[in-house]
N, CA, C and O atoms as a GROMACS GRO file, in nm:
protein
  400
    1MET      N    1  -5.505 -13.351   7.331
    1MET     CA    2  -5.469 -13.485   7.372
    1MET      C    3  -5.419 -13.572   7.253
    1MET      O    4  -5.340 -13.665   7.265
    2ILE      N    5  -5.477 -13.530   7.137
    2ILE     CA    6  -5.445 -13.603   7.002
    2ILE      C    7  -5.298 -13.581   6.976
    2ILE      O    8  -5.230 -13.676   6.938
    3HIS      N    9  -5.246 -13.464   6.996
    3HIS     CA   10  -5.109 -13.442   6.975
    3HIS      C   11  -5.022 -13.510   7.072
    3HIS      O   12  -4.916 -13.561   7.037
    4LYS      N   13  -5.064 -13.512   7.193
    4LYS     CA   14  -4.980 -13.593   7.288
    4LYS      C   15  -4.965 -13.742   7.247
    4LYS      O   16  -4.859 -13.805   7.252
    5ALA      N   17  -5.089 -13.792   7.204
    5ALA     CA   18  -5.088 -13.934   7.159
    5ALA      C   19  -4.996 -13.946   7.045
    5ALA      O   20  -4.920 -14.043   7.049
    6VAL      N   21  -4.988 -13.870   6.950
    6VAL     CA   22  -4.892 -13.873   6.837
    6VAL      C   23  -4.746 -13.870   6.882
    6VAL      O   24  -4.663 -13.945   6.832
    7ARG      N   25  -4.719 -13.785   6.972
    7ARG     CA   26  -4.581 -13.753   7.008
    7ARG      C   27  -4.539 -13.884   7.102
    7ARG      O   28  -4.423 -13.924   7.106
    8ASN      N   29  -4.642 -13.945   7.176
    8ASN     CA   30  -4.611 -14.067   7.248
    8ASN      C   31  -4.576 -14.183   7.160
    8ASN      O   32  -4.490 -14.263   7.197
    9ILE      N   33  -4.639 -14.196   7.046
    9ILE     CA   34  -4.623 -14.302   6.956
    9ILE      C   35  -4.498 -14.274   6.859
    9ILE      O   36  -4.422 -14.364   6.825
   10TYR      N   37  -4.484 -14.144   6.818
   10TYR     CA   38  -4.375 -14.096   6.726
   10TYR      C   39  -4.299 -13.992   6.795
   10TYR      O   40  -4.322 -13.873   6.776
   11PRO      N   41  -4.200 -14.039   6.881
   11PRO     CA   42  -4.120 -13.931   6.952
   11PRO      C   43  -4.037 -13.856   6.873
   11PRO      O   44  -3.985 -13.757   6.924
   12LYS      N   45  -4.011 -13.887   6.736
   12LYS     CA   46  -3.928 -13.806   6.663
   12LYS      C   47  -4.011 -13.700   6.572
   12LYS      O   48  -3.962 -13.627   6.486
   13ALA      N   49  -4.137 -13.708   6.606
   13ALA     CA   50  -4.239 -13.601   6.531
   13ALA      C   51  -4.203 -13.463   6.594
   13ALA      O   52  -4.208 -13.450   6.716
   14THR      N   53  -4.173 -13.373   6.522
   14THR     CA   54  -4.158 -13.233   6.570
   14THR      C   55  -4.269 -13.140   6.522
   14THR      O   56  -4.305 -13.040   6.585
   15THR      N   57  -4.320 -13.179   6.407
   15THR     CA   58  -4.446 -13.102   6.377
   15THR      C   59  -4.570 -13.192   6.369
   15THR      O   60  -4.567 -13.294   6.300
   16VAL      N   61  -4.684 -13.154   6.439
   16VAL     CA   62  -4.801 -13.222   6.443
   16VAL      C   63  -4.908 -13.135   6.397
   16VAL      O   64  -4.912 -13.023   6.448
   17ALA      N   65  -4.995 -13.166   6.310
   17ALA     CA   66  -5.102 -13.077   6.260
   17ALA      C   67  -5.239 -13.162   6.261
   17ALA      O   68  -5.238 -13.284   6.245
   18GLY      N   69  -5.339 -13.098   6.277
   18GLY     CA   70  -5.477 -13.154   6.271
   18GLY      C   71  -5.543 -13.161   6.402
   18GLY      O   72  -5.476 -13.163   6.504
   19ASP      N   73  -5.684 -13.165   6.405
   19ASP     CA   74  -5.749 -13.159   6.528
   19ASP      C   75  -5.820 -13.283   6.552
   19ASP      O   76  -5.870 -13.290   6.664
   20THR      N   77  -5.837 -13.386   6.472
   20THR     CA   78  -5.913 -13.499   6.489
   20THR      C   79  -5.834 -13.615   6.455
   20THR      O   80  -5.734 -13.595   6.387
   21LEU      N   81  -5.865 -13.737   6.492
   21LEU     CA   82  -5.785 -13.853   6.458
   21LEU      C   83  -5.773 -13.870   6.307
   21LEU      O   84  -5.669 -13.912   6.255
   22ALA      N   85  -5.875 -13.836   6.241
   22ALA     CA   86  -5.870 -13.840   6.086
   22ALA      C   87  -5.784 -13.757   6.018
   22ALA      O   88  -5.734 -13.796   5.912
   23ASP      N   89  -5.756 -13.636   6.070
   23ASP     CA   90  -5.676 -13.541   5.997
   23ASP      C   91  -5.540 -13.502   6.049
   23ASP      O   92  -5.482 -13.398   6.019
   24ILE      N   93  -5.498 -13.593   6.126
   24ILE     CA   94  -5.367 -13.565   6.193
   24ILE      C   95  -5.249 -13.601   6.097
   24ILE      O   96  -5.244 -13.710   6.040
   25THR      N   97  -5.162 -13.511   6.084
   25THR     CA   98  -5.030 -13.535   6.011
   25THR      C   99  -4.917 -13.492   6.091
   25THR      O  100  -4.924 -13.404   6.176
   26CYS      N  101  -4.806 -13.561   6.060
   26CYS     CA  102  -4.689 -13.515   6.144
   26CYS      C  103  -4.559 -13.534   6.058
   26CYS      O  104  -4.557 -13.614   5.964
   27SER      N  105  -4.452 -13.459   6.094
   27SER     CA  106  -4.327 -13.479   6.022
   27SER      C  107  -4.218 -13.473   6.122
   27SER      O  108  -4.242 -13.435   6.237
   28ASP      N  109  -4.098 -13.510   6.084
   28ASP     CA  110  -3.968 -13.514   6.166
   28ASP      C  111  -3.909 -13.375   6.150
   28ASP      O  112  -3.963 -13.284   6.087
   29ALA      N  113  -3.790 -13.366   6.216
   29ALA     CA  114  -3.714 -13.240   6.220
   29ALA      C  115  -3.661 -13.209   6.083
   29ALA      O  116  -3.631 -13.092   6.056
   30ASP      N  117  -3.649 -13.300   5.998
   30ASP     CA  118  -3.602 -13.285   5.852
   30ASP      C  119  -3.728 -13.246   5.767
   30ASP      O  120  -3.711 -13.215   5.649
   31GLY      N  121  -3.846 -13.246   5.819
   31GLY     CA  122  -3.953 -13.218   5.730
   31GLY      C  123  -4.008 -13.338   5.650
   31GLY      O  124  -4.092 -13.320   5.561
   32ASN      N  125  -3.959 -13.465   5.684
   32ASN     CA  126  -4.013 -13.592   5.625
   32ASN      C  127  -4.138 -13.616   5.701
   32ASN      O  128  -4.148 -13.606   5.823
   33SER      N  129  -4.236 -13.651   5.613
   33SER     CA  130  -4.366 -13.700   5.654
   33SER      C  131  -4.351 -13.833   5.732
   33SER      O  132  -4.281 -13.927   5.694
   34ILE      N  133  -4.426 -13.831   5.848
   34ILE     CA  134  -4.441 -13.971   5.914
   34ILE      C  135  -4.562 -14.032   5.899
   34ILE      O  136  -4.667 -13.976   5.932
   35THR      N  137  -4.557 -14.160   5.844
   35THR     CA  138  -4.685 -14.233   5.828
   35THR      C  139  -4.748 -14.274   5.955
   35THR      O  140  -4.685 -14.338   6.039
   36ILE      N  141  -4.872 -14.241   5.972
   36ILE     CA  142  -4.937 -14.261   6.103
   36ILE      C  143  -5.028 -14.393   6.095
   36ILE      O  144  -5.112 -14.411   6.007
   37ASP      N  145  -5.001 -14.479   6.194
   37ASP     CA  146  -5.078 -14.594   6.217
   37ASP      C  147  -5.202 -14.558   6.279
   37ASP      O  148  -5.204 -14.533   6.399
   38ASP      N  149  -5.311 -14.551   6.203
   38ASP     CA  150  -5.438 -14.505   6.256
   38ASP      C  151  -5.483 -14.588   6.382
   38ASP      O  152  -5.528 -14.532   6.482
   39SER      N  153  -5.468 -14.731   6.371
   39SER     CA  154  -5.499 -14.801   6.483
   39SER      C  155  -5.425 -14.783   6.607
   39SER      O  156  -5.483 -14.777   6.716
   40ALA      N  157  -5.290 -14.774   6.592
   40ALA     CA  158  -5.207 -14.737   6.712
   40ALA      C  159  -5.244 -14.597   6.772
   40ALA      O  160  -5.250 -14.579   6.894
   41LEU      N  161  -5.267 -14.502   6.681
   41LEU     CA  162  -5.311 -14.374   6.734
   41LEU      C  163  -5.436 -14.374   6.812
   41LEU      O  164  -5.442 -14.318   6.921
   42ALA      N  165  -5.546 -14.443   6.752
   42ALA     CA  166  -5.661 -14.458   6.827
   42ALA      C  167  -5.653 -14.536   6.963
   42ALA      O  168  -5.728 -14.510   7.057
   43THR      N  169  -5.568 -14.625   6.966
   43THR     CA  170  -5.550 -14.698   7.094
   43THR      C  171  -5.478 -14.606   7.192
   43THR      O  172  -5.525 -14.593   7.305
   44GLU      N  173  -5.367 -14.541   7.157
   44GLU     CA  174  -5.302 -14.444   7.246
   44GLU      C  175  -5.389 -14.330   7.280
   44GLU      O  176  -5.375 -14.280   7.392
   45PHE      N  177  -5.476 -14.281   7.200
   45PHE     CA  178  -5.573 -14.176   7.234
   45PHE      C  179  -5.669 -14.218   7.335
   45PHE      O  180  -5.702 -14.148   7.431
   46ALA      N  181  -5.715 -14.340   7.309
   46ALA     CA  182  -5.809 -14.391   7.407
   46ALA      C  183  -5.756 -14.415   7.540
   46ALA      O  184  -5.825 -14.392   7.639
   47ARG      N  185  -5.618 -14.466   7.548
   47ARG     CA  186  -5.553 -14.476   7.675
   47ARG      C  187  -5.543 -14.347   7.752
   47ARG      O  188  -5.579 -14.336   7.869
   48LEU      N  189  -5.492 -14.250   7.682
   48LEU     CA  190  -5.481 -14.115   7.726
   48LEU      C  191  -5.610 -14.050   7.792
   48LEU      O  192  -5.611 -13.984   7.896
   49GLU      N  193  -5.709 -14.076   7.719
   49GLU     CA  194  -5.839 -14.026   7.755
   49GLU      C  195  -5.891 -14.097   7.883
   49GLU      O  196  -5.947 -14.036   7.974
   50ALA      N  197  -5.870 -14.222   7.882
   50ALA     CA  198  -5.914 -14.306   8.003
   50ALA      C  199  -5.833 -14.246   8.120
   50ALA      O  200  -5.886 -14.211   8.226
   51GLU      N  201  -5.699 -14.237   8.095
   51GLU     CA  202  -5.616 -14.178   8.217
   51GLU      C  203  -5.660 -14.050   8.260
   51GLU      O  204  -5.657 -14.021   8.380
   52TYR      N  205  -5.706 -13.963   8.168
   52TYR     CA  206  -5.750 -13.831   8.200
   52TYR      C  207  -5.873 -13.838   8.283
   52TYR      O  208  -5.885 -13.774   8.387
   53ASP      N  209  -5.970 -13.922   8.230
   53ASP     CA  210  -6.099 -13.944   8.293
   53ASP      C  211  -6.077 -13.988   8.444
   53ASP      O  212  -6.145 -13.934   8.532
   54THR      N  213  -5.990 -14.077   8.471
   54THR     CA  214  -5.972 -14.137   8.596
   54THR      C  215  -5.913 -14.032   8.694
   54THR      O  216  -5.917 -14.056   8.815
   55GLN      N  217  -5.857 -13.911   8.645
   55GLN     CA  218  -5.798 -13.807   8.736
   55GLN      C  219  -5.895 -13.693   8.750
   55GLN      O  220  -5.855 -13.583   8.786
   56GLU      N  221  -6.025 -13.716   8.720
   56GLU     CA  222  -6.108 -13.615   8.728
   56GLU      C  223  -6.136 -13.564   8.879
   56GLU      O  224  -6.159 -13.446   8.906
   57TYR      N  225  -6.130 -13.671   8.972
   57TYR     CA  226  -6.130 -13.626   9.113
   57TYR      C  227  -6.020 -13.538   9.159
   57TYR      O  228  -6.044 -13.449   9.240
   58ALA      N  229  -5.906 -13.557   9.113
   58ALA     CA  230  -5.802 -13.471   9.137
   58ALA      C  231  -5.799 -13.339   9.090
   58ALA      O  232  -5.745 -13.248   9.153
   59ARG      N  233  -5.860 -13.322   8.975
   59ARG     CA  234  -5.860 -13.186   8.916
   59ARG      C  235  -5.984 -13.113   8.992
   59ARG      O  236  -5.981 -12.993   9.015
   60ASN      N  237  -6.083 -13.188   9.026
   60ASN     CA  238  -6.186 -13.111   9.114
   60ASN      C  239  -6.140 -13.074   9.255
   60ASN      O  240  -6.170 -12.970   9.313
   61ARG      N  241  -6.066 -13.165   9.300
   61ARG     CA  242  -6.005 -13.125   9.433
   61ARG      C  243  -5.912 -13.006   9.432
   61ARG      O  244  -5.917 -12.919   9.519
   62LYS      N  245  -5.828 -13.006   9.332
   62LYS     CA  246  -5.731 -12.893   9.319
   62LYS      C  247  -5.801 -12.756   9.320
   62LYS      O  248  -5.755 -12.663   9.386
   63VAL      N  249  -5.915 -12.742   9.244
   63VAL     CA  250  -5.988 -12.621   9.233
   63VAL      C  251  -6.045 -12.576   9.366
   63VAL      O  252  -6.052 -12.456   9.392
   64GLU      N  253  -6.089 -12.678   9.456
   64GLU     CA  254  -6.144 -12.643   9.581
   64GLU      C  255  -6.055 -12.630   9.701
   64GLU      O  256  -6.088 -12.569   9.803
   65TYR      N  257  -5.926 -12.697   9.681
   65TYR     CA  258  -5.836 -12.673   9.803
   65TYR      C  259  -5.809 -12.524   9.822
   65TYR      O  260  -5.796 -12.448   9.726
   66PRO      N  261  -5.801 -12.485   9.952
   66PRO     CA  262  -5.751 -12.352   9.969
   66PRO      C  263  -5.613 -12.324   9.926
   66PRO      O  264  -5.532 -12.417   9.917
   67GLU      N  265  -5.580 -12.197   9.898
   67GLU     CA  266  -5.448 -12.162   9.858
   67GLU      C  267  -5.353 -12.204   9.970
   67GLU      O  268  -5.388 -12.210  10.088
   68MET      N  269  -5.242 -12.230   9.929
   68MET     CA  270  -5.134 -12.282  10.009
   68MET      C  271  -5.112 -12.193  10.133
   68MET      O  272  -5.106 -12.243  10.245
   69ALA      N  273  -5.101 -12.058  10.110
   69ALA     CA  274  -5.079 -11.975  10.237
   69ALA      C  275  -5.206 -11.986  10.333
   69ALA      O  276  -5.190 -11.978  10.455
   70ASP      N  277  -5.321 -12.002  10.281
   70ASP     CA  278  -5.435 -12.020  10.373
   70ASP      C  279  -5.433 -12.156  10.445
   70ASP      O  280  -5.472 -12.167  10.562
   71GLN      N  281  -5.384 -12.263  10.368
   71GLN     CA  282  -5.364 -12.379  10.448
   71GLN      C  283  -5.272 -12.378  10.553
   71GLN      O  284  -5.299 -12.425  10.664
   72LEU      N  285  -5.149 -12.319  10.521
   72LEU     CA  286  -5.060 -12.311  10.624
   72LEU      C  287  -5.101 -12.223  10.742
   72LEU      O  288  -5.061 -12.250  10.855
   73ASP      N  289  -5.175 -12.123  10.719
   73ASP     CA  290  -5.234 -12.033  10.826
   73ASP      C  291  -5.333 -12.125  10.911
   73ASP      O  292  -5.337 -12.112  11.034
   74MET      N  293  -5.408 -12.215  10.846
   74MET     CA  294  -5.502 -12.297  10.920
   74MET      C  295  -5.415 -12.404  10.999
   74MET      O  296  -5.450 -12.440  11.111
   75ILE      N  297  -5.312 -12.448  10.944
   75ILE     CA  298  -5.224 -12.539  11.026
   75ILE      C  299  -5.166 -12.478  11.140
   75ILE      O  300  -5.155 -12.538  11.247
   76TYR      N  301  -5.126 -12.357  11.121
   76TYR     CA  302  -5.069 -12.283  11.240
   76TYR      C  303  -5.164 -12.273  11.352
   76TYR      O  304  -5.140 -12.316  11.465
   77TRP      N  305  -5.282 -12.211  11.313
   77TRP     CA  306  -5.383 -12.174  11.408
   77TRP      C  307  -5.441 -12.308  11.475
   77TRP      O  308  -5.481 -12.305  11.591
   78ASP      N  309  -5.444 -12.419  11.402
   78ASP     CA  310  -5.478 -12.541  11.461
   78ASP      C  311  -5.388 -12.588  11.565
   78ASP      O  312  -5.430 -12.649  11.664
   79GLY      N  313  -5.256 -12.560  11.546
   79GLY     CA  314  -5.161 -12.595  11.644
   79GLY      C  315  -5.166 -12.509  11.768
   79GLY      O  316  -5.143 -12.556  11.880
   80VAL      N  317  -5.198 -12.382  11.746
   80VAL     CA  318  -5.208 -12.282  11.866
   80VAL      C  319  -5.338 -12.316  11.941
   80VAL      O  320  -5.341 -12.326  12.064
   81ASN      N  321  -5.449 -12.334  11.860
   81ASN     CA  322  -5.587 -12.356  11.923
   81ASN      C  323  -5.626 -12.503  11.963
   81ASN      O  324  -5.729 -12.533  12.024
   82GLU      N  325  -5.532 -12.587  11.919
   82GLU     CA  326  -5.567 -12.736  11.934
   82GLU      C  327  -5.696 -12.773  11.871
   82GLU      O  328  -5.778 -12.842  11.932
   83THR      N  329  -5.717 -12.729  11.745
   83THR     CA  330  -5.829 -12.751  11.664
   83THR      C  331  -5.800 -12.834  11.537
   83THR      O  332  -5.684 -12.870  11.514
   84THR      N  333  -5.894 -12.864  11.460
   84THR     CA  334  -5.869 -12.952  11.343
   84THR      C  335  -5.932 -12.876  11.219
   84THR      O  336  -5.989 -12.944  11.134
   85THR      N  337  -5.927 -12.757  11.208
   85THR     CA  338  -5.976 -12.679  11.096
   85THR      C  339  -5.923 -12.717  10.957
   85THR      O  340  -5.998 -12.736  10.862
   86HIS      N  341  -5.793 -12.728  10.950
   86HIS     CA  342  -5.726 -12.771  10.825
   86HIS      C  343  -5.767 -12.914  10.784
   86HIS      O  344  -5.799 -12.942  10.668
   87LYS      N  345  -5.763 -13.003  10.887
   87LYS     CA  346  -5.786 -13.147  10.855
   87LYS      C  347  -5.947 -13.151  10.805
   87LYS      O  348  -5.979 -13.212  10.704
   88ASP      N  349  -6.032 -13.088  10.877
   88ASP     CA  350  -6.170 -13.094  10.846
   88ASP      C  351  -6.200 -13.029  10.712
   88ASP      O  352  -6.286 -13.079  10.640
   89ALA      N  353  -6.133 -12.916  10.674
   89ALA     CA  354  -6.149 -12.868  10.540
   89ALA      C  355  -6.101 -12.961  10.432
   89ALA      O  356  -6.170 -12.980  10.331
   90ILE      N  357  -5.988 -13.018  10.449
   90ILE     CA  358  -5.930 -13.116  10.348
   90ILE      C  359  -6.026 -13.238  10.342
   90ILE      O  360  -6.066 -13.280  10.233
   91ASP      N  361  -6.062 -13.293  10.455
   91ASP     CA  362  -6.137 -13.415  10.460
   91ASP      C  363  -6.279 -13.387  10.390
   91ASP      O  364  -6.337 -13.478  10.331
   92ALA      N  365  -6.330 -13.265  10.398
   92ALA     CA  366  -6.454 -13.243  10.336
   92ALA      C  367  -6.445 -13.245  10.185
   92ALA      O  368  -6.538 -13.289  10.119
   93ILE      N  369  -6.328 -13.194  10.127
   93ILE     CA  370  -6.303 -13.183   9.992
   93ILE      C  371  -6.285 -13.325   9.944
   93ILE      O  372  -6.343 -13.363   9.842
   94LYS      N  373  -6.204 -13.408  10.016
   94LYS     CA  374  -6.180 -13.541   9.978
   94LYS      C  375  -6.297 -13.636   9.979
   94LYS      O  376  -6.301 -13.735   9.906
   95ALA      N  377  -6.400 -13.600  10.070
   95ALA     CA  378  -6.515 -13.681  10.072
   95ALA      C  379  -6.610 -13.638   9.963
   95ALA      O  380  -6.695 -13.718   9.922
   96LYS      N  381  -6.600 -13.514   9.915
   96LYS     CA  382  -6.694 -13.456   9.807
   96LYS      C  383  -6.633 -13.520   9.673
   96LYS      O  384  -6.712 -13.554   9.586
   97TYR      N  385  -6.515 -13.536   9.657
   97TYR     CA  386  -6.438 -13.598   9.542
   97TYR      C  387  -6.362 -13.718   9.576
   97TYR      O  388  -6.239 -13.706   9.575
   98PRO      N  389  -6.407 -13.817   9.603
   98PRO     CA  390  -6.347 -13.944   9.634
   98PRO      C  391  -6.264 -14.009   9.521
   98PRO      O  392  -6.299 -14.002   9.403
   99LYS      N  393  -6.152 -14.073   9.562
   99LYS     CA  394  -6.076 -14.139   9.456
   99LYS      C  395  -6.167 -14.261   9.398
   99LYS      O  396  -6.233 -14.328   9.478
  100PRO      N  397  -6.170 -14.286   9.264
  100PRO     CA  398  -6.240 -14.392   9.216
  100PRO      C  399  -6.200 -14.529   9.269
  100PRO      O  400  -6.260 -14.630   9.230
   0.00000   0.00000   0.00000
């Protein structure tokens, strides 16, 4: 996520190295070093981290949703049998992981 923050702030950066806010370095396509504004980087990193955190429910849902082929099969059989198996399965997952 740190590398993404750097690339968001410095779109001309082609090489980004380092694993923490303190040791990040980057350069452009010509190999010229880009001076990093630590405050701007920390702010962008915090923004990306907050955005990531708010999407936890979506990541959790994605893991639990049935495979698409299985969902389509449920939808088909719900139509044939006049049942709500698919809707019930999806509603249960959405209830387990509600949007914030």
